[in-house]
C-alpha positions as CSV (number, residue, x, y, z in Angstrom):
1,X,-34.9,40.2,12.5
2,X,-32.1,40.2,9.6
3,X,-33.5,40.0,6.4
4,X,-33.4,36.2,4.7
5,X,-31.1,35.5,2.3
6,X,-33.2,35.7,-1.3
7,X,-34.0,33.3,-3.7
8,X,-33.4,31.5,-6.1
9,X,-29.7,30.1,-5.3
10,X,-31.4,29.9,-1.7
11,X,-27.9,30.6,0.1
12,X,-29.3,29.4,3.2
13,X,-27.9,26.2,5.0
14,X,-24.2,26.2,2.7
15,X,-21.1,28.3,2.8
16,X,-21.0,31.0,0.0
17,X,-18.7,34.0,-1.3
18,X,-19.6,37.4,-0.7
19,X,-18.7,38.2,-4.7
20,X,-21.4,34.9,-5.0
21,X,-24.1,37.2,-2.8
22,X,-23.0,40.7,-4.7
23,X,-24.0,38.9,-7.6
24,X,-27.6,38.7,-6.4
25,X,-28.2,41.9,-5.2
26,X,-27.3,40.8,-1.2
27,X,-25.8,44.4,0.1
28,X,-22.3,44.4,1.5
29,X,-23.8,45.5,5.2
30,X,-26.1,41.9,5.4
31,X,-23.1,39.9,4.9
32,X,-21.9,41.6,8.3
33,X,-24.5,40.7,10.4
34,X,-24.1,38.0,13.0
35,X,-26.6,35.1,11.1
36,X,-23.5,34.6,8.9
37,X,-19.9,33.3,10.2
38,X,-16.9,34.0,8.0
39,X,-15.2,30.9,8.7
40,X,-12.7,32.1,5.8
41,X,-12.3,35.7,4.2
42,X,-14.6,36.0,1.4
43,X,-16.3,32.8,2.1
44,X,-20.3,33.3,4.3
45,X,-21.9,30.3,6.1
46,X,-25.0,31.0,7.6
47,X,-25.5,31.0,11.5
48,X,-26.5,27.6,13.1
49,X,-25.3,26.2,9.5
50,X,-22.7,23.8,10.2
51,X,-21.8,22.8,6.5
52,X,-19.6,20.0,5.9
53,X,-15.5,21.0,4.5
54,X,-16.0,19.3,1.1
55,X,-18.6,22.8,0.6
56,X,-16.6,25.2,1.9
57,X,-13.5,23.7,-0.5
58,X,-15.8,23.8,-3.1
59,X,-16.6,27.4,-2.1
60,X,-12.7,28.7,-2.0
61,X,-12.5,27.3,-5.2
62,X,-14.4,29.8,-6.3
63,X,-11.6,31.9,-4.6
64,X,-8.6,30.0,-5.9
65,X,-8.8,28.6,-8.8
66,X,-5.5,27.2,-8.5
67,X,-5.9,25.4,-4.7
68,X,-6.6,22.5,-3.9
69,X,-7.3,20.3,-0.5
70,X,-4.1,18.8,1.1
71,X,-2.7,17.2,4.4
72,X,-5.6,16.7,6.9
73,X,-7.6,18.7,4.8
74,X,-7.1,16.4,1.7
75,X,-7.2,13.3,4.3
76,X,-10.6,13.9,6.1
77,X,-11.9,14.1,2.6
78,X,-10.5,11.2,1.2
79,X,-12.6,10.0,4.2
80,X,-8.3,8.5,5.7
81,X,-8.8,7.3,9.6
82,X,-6.5,10.1,11.3
83,X,-5.0,9.3,14.5
84,X,-7.4,11.0,17.1
85,X,-5.0,13.6,17.5
86,X,-4.7,15.2,14.6
87,X,-8.7,15.4,13.9
88,X,-9.6,18.9,16.2
89,X,-7.4,20.1,13.4
90,X,-9.9,23.2,12.7
91,X,-7.9,24.3,9.7
92,X,-8.4,24.0,6.4
93,X,-5.2,23.3,4.8
94,X,-4.9,23.7,0.5
95,X,-1.8,23.8,-1.4
96,X,-1.3,25.7,-4.7
97,X,1.1,24.7,-7.5
98,X,5.4,26.5,-7.1
99,X,5.2,29.9,-8.6
100,X,1.1,31.1,-7.6
101,X,1.9,33.4,-4.7
102,X,0.5,31.3,-0.8
103,X,-2.5,31.5,-0.1
104,X,-2.5,34.2,3.3
105,X,-6.4,34.3,4.9
106,X,-8.3,33.3,8.1
107,X,-8.9,29.8,9.0
108,X,-7.0,28.7,6.3
109,X,-2.8,27.1,5.7
110,X,-1.6,27.9,2.8
111,X,0.4,25.3,1.5
112,X,3.3,25.9,-1.4
113,X,4.6,22.9,-2.9
114,X,5.5,21.4,-6.8
115,X,2.5,19.2,-7.2
116,X,2.7,17.0,-10.5
117,X,-0.1,17.0,-13.2
118,X,-1.8,12.9,-11.5
119,X,-1.0,14.7,-7.6
120,X,-4.3,16.6,-8.3
121,X,-7.6,15.3,-8.5
122,X,-11.0,16.8,-8.6
123,X,-14.1,14.1,-6.2
124,X,-17.7,15.9,-6.4
125,X,-16.4,18.6,-8.0
126,X,-13.5,19.4,-5.4
127,X,-10.2,19.4,-6.1
128,X,-7.6,17.6,-3.4
129,X,-4.5,16.2,-3.3
130,X,-4.8,12.4,-4.8
131,X,-4.2,9.8,-1.8
132,X,-0.6,8.8,-2.4
133,X,0.2,12.2,-2.3
134,X,-2.2,13.8,0.1
135,X,-0.6,10.4,2.6
136,X,3.1,12.0,1.1
137,X,2.2,15.2,2.6
138,X,1.2,13.7,6.2
139,X,4.8,12.4,6.7
140,X,6.2,14.5,8.8
141,X,3.2,14.8,10.9
142,X,3.5,11.1,11.9
143,X,5.2,9.1,13.9
144,X,6.7,5.8,12.6
145,X,4.7,3.6,14.8
146,X,1.8,5.5,13.3
147,X,3.1,6.0,9.2
148,X,4.1,1.6,9.5
149,X,2.8,0.2,11.9
150,X,-0.8,-1.7,12.8
151,X,-2.4,1.4,12.9
152,X,-5.0,2.3,10.5
153,X,-3.8,4.7,8.2
154,X,-2.1,3.1,6.3
155,X,-4.7,0.4,5.9
156,X,-7.0,3.0,4.6
157,X,-5.0,4.6,2.2
158,X,-4.8,0.9,0.7
159,X,-8.4,1.0,0.9
160,X,-8.5,4.1,-0.9
161,X,-5.8,3.0,-3.8
162,X,-7.9,-0.7,-4.3
163,X,-11.3,2.0,-4.9
164,X,-9.4,4.2,-7.0
165,X,-8.4,1.3,-9.4
166,X,-12.3,0.4,-9.7
167,X,-11.8,-2.8,-6.8
168,X,-16.0,-2.6,-5.9
169,X,-16.6,-5.4,-3.0
170,X,-14.1,-4.3,0.0
171,X,-15.0,-5.4,2.6
172,X,-13.0,-3.7,6.8
173,X,-12.5,-6.5,9.8
174,X,-14.3,-9.8,7.7
175,X,-14.3,-12.4,10.8
176,X,-13.5,-15.7,9.1
177,X,-15.5,-18.3,11.6
178,X,-14.6,-21.6,12.3
179,X,-17.7,-24.2,13.0
180,X,-18.5,-23.1,15.9
181,X,-18.7,-19.5,15.9
182,X,-14.9,-18.2,16.7
183,X,-13.3,-15.9,14.7
184,X,-10.1,-16.9,13.9
185,X,-8.8,-14.6,11.1
186,X,-10.0,-10.8,10.3
187,X,-8.6,-9.5,7.6
188,X,-7.9,-5.7,7.3
189,X,-9.1,-5.9,4.2
190,X,-11.3,-8.8,2.4
191,X,-12.7,-9.2,-1.0
192,X,-15.0,-12.4,-0.1
193,X,-16.1,-13.1,-4.0
194,X,-12.7,-14.4,-5.1
195,X,-11.8,-15.2,-1.3
196,X,-8.9,-12.7,-0.7
197,X,-7.2,-11.4,2.2
198,X,-5.0,-8.4,2.0
199,X,-4.1,-7.4,5.2
200,X,-1.4,-4.5,6.2
201,X,2.1,-5.3,7.8
202,X,3.9,-2.6,9.1
203,X,7.3,-2.8,10.2
204,X,5.5,-4.4,13.5
205,X,5.7,-7.6,11.8
206,X,9.8,-7.9,11.4
207,X,9.7,-9.3,14.3
208,X,10.1,-13.2,15.0
209,X,7.3,-13.5,16.9
210,X,5.1,-11.3,14.9
211,X,7.0,-13.4,11.9
212,X,5.3,-16.9,13.4
213,X,1.9,-15.2,14.3
214,X,1.9,-14.1,10.8
215,X,2.7,-17.4,10.0
216,X,-0.6,-19.1,11.7
217,X,-2.5,-16.5,10.1
218,X,-2.0,-17.5,6.7
219,X,-2.6,-21.5,7.5
220,X,-5.6,-20.0,8.9
221,X,-6.7,-18.1,5.9
222,X,-5.6,-21.1,4.0
223,X,-7.4,-23.3,6.2
224,X,-10.9,-21.1,5.0
225,X,-9.9,-22.1,0.8
226,X,-9.1,-17.9,1.3
227,X,-5.1,-16.8,0.4
228,X,-3.6,-14.0,1.5
229,X,-1.9,-11.3,-1.1
230,X,0.8,-9.0,1.9
231,X,1.1,-5.7,0.7
232,X,3.6,-3.4,2.9
233,X,4.6,0.5,2.6
234,X,6.9,0.0,-0.2
235,X,4.4,-1.2,-2.2
236,X,2.0,1.5,-2.3
237,X,4.8,3.9,-2.9
238,X,6.0,1.9,-5.6
239,X,4.6,2.7,-9.3
240,X,3.9,0.2,-11.7
241,X,2.7,-0.1,-15.2
242,X,-1.1,-1.4,-15.0
243,X,-4.6,-0.9,-17.2
244,X,-4.9,2.4,-17.4
245,X,-1.0,3.8,-16.9
246,X,1.0,3.5,-13.4
247,X,-0.5,2.4,-10.7
248,X,0.6,1.1,-6.7
249,X,2.3,-2.1,-7.0
250,X,-0.6,-3.4,-4.6
251,X,-2.8,-2.2,-6.5
252,X,-1.3,-4.6,-9.2
253,X,-0.8,-6.8,-6.7
254,X,-4.5,-7.7,-5.7
255,X,-5.5,-7.9,-9.3
256,X,-2.9,-10.7,-10.2
257,X,-4.0,-12.3,-8.1
258,X,-7.6,-11.6,-8.8
259,X,-6.8,-13.2,-12.1
260,X,-5.3,-16.5,-10.4
261,X,-8.2,-16.9,-8.8
262,X,-10.5,-16.5,-11.8
263,X,-8.2,-19.2,-13.5
264,X,-8.5,-21.5,-11.5
265,X,-12.3,-21.2,-11.0
266,X,-12.3,-21.0,-14.5
267,X,-14.2,-18.1,-15.3
268,X,-11.6,-15.8,-17.2
269,X,-9.2,-13.1,-16.0
270,X,-10.4,-10.2,-13.6
271,X,-11.9,-7.1,-15.2
272,X,-12.2,-5.1,-12.4
273,X,-10.3,-1.5,-13.7
274,X,-11.5,1.3,-14.6
275,X,-11.6,0.2,-18.4
276,X,-12.7,-3.9,-17.0
277,X,-8.9,-4.6,-18.3
278,X,-7.0,-7.8,-17.2
279,X,-3.8,-7.4,-16.1
280,X,-2.9,-10.8,-17.9
281,X,-2.0,-10.7,-21.5
282,X,-4.1,-11.2,-24.8
283,X,-3.0,-15.3,-26.0
284,X,-2.1,-13.1,-29.6
285,X,0.6,-11.1,-27.0
286,X,1.5,-13.3,-24.2
287,X,5.1,-12.1,-23.8
288,X,7.9,-15.3,-24.1
289,X,8.6,-17.8,-21.6
290,X,10.8,-15.3,-19.1
291,X,10.2,-11.8,-20.5
292,X,8.8,-9.3,-18.5
293,X,5.5,-7.4,-18.5
294,X,6.8,-5.1,-16.7
295,X,9.3,-3.1,-16.5
296,X,9.1,0.3,-13.4
297,X,9.1,-0.5,-9.7
298,X,8.5,-4.8,-10.4
């Protein structure tokens, strides 16, 4: 029977690097036993363990500090609902900045690309590409229907952008029901506290028949006392000025709608966002009539 991996780190049941095992005094021959699998060079996983992808990524960071999870790996870490055909991807996709060597190791697809500082973030100790950058990297892999249609991928990106901006209380596919219980409207994303529906409108919404259905949906939404904030693909990729710097226009549209709803209720302005800041201009600094508040991409 293989000798169990030693404490104090208790490596059993989790991924680890061979360098870490060596520091704990584990002989190299022990790392070649059949109860350990090697998903990538220098990485070991105890047999029977099926560690989350994030755990393996955290270990790989010890191997290459500059790598970041990207493409389908980044999408899985962001909990994006990918098309079914992309789900069986067994490879770990890792991106490194230009000027660095491309990662070449078993089980890894290395990408070398220009990454802006804001396009690489850290989440739960894991370096990965931002939602917007992940979407950009996935774009060549998606069909037109998956990219701008009524599929779930753009809706997932919208949800992540709102959560990243500090919005809470998001509800997916909430049914607004008639008095007899019939579901009249089912928003892609809803903010019940503010009676806001945030539908994503892809390319199929440009057809004449769909436009009529969208108008009818908007009227039904209004009959429940709710308001729609209709978001397009361009809104996800157009940056405007926000409380904490540039942000997707979709986020600014939702924040502005919440501000309007709160004003109508006499509750002041939206306090969503990491800095608890509103998009409203303070009274002493209010812009003159006709003076734009945002310039870039507005």
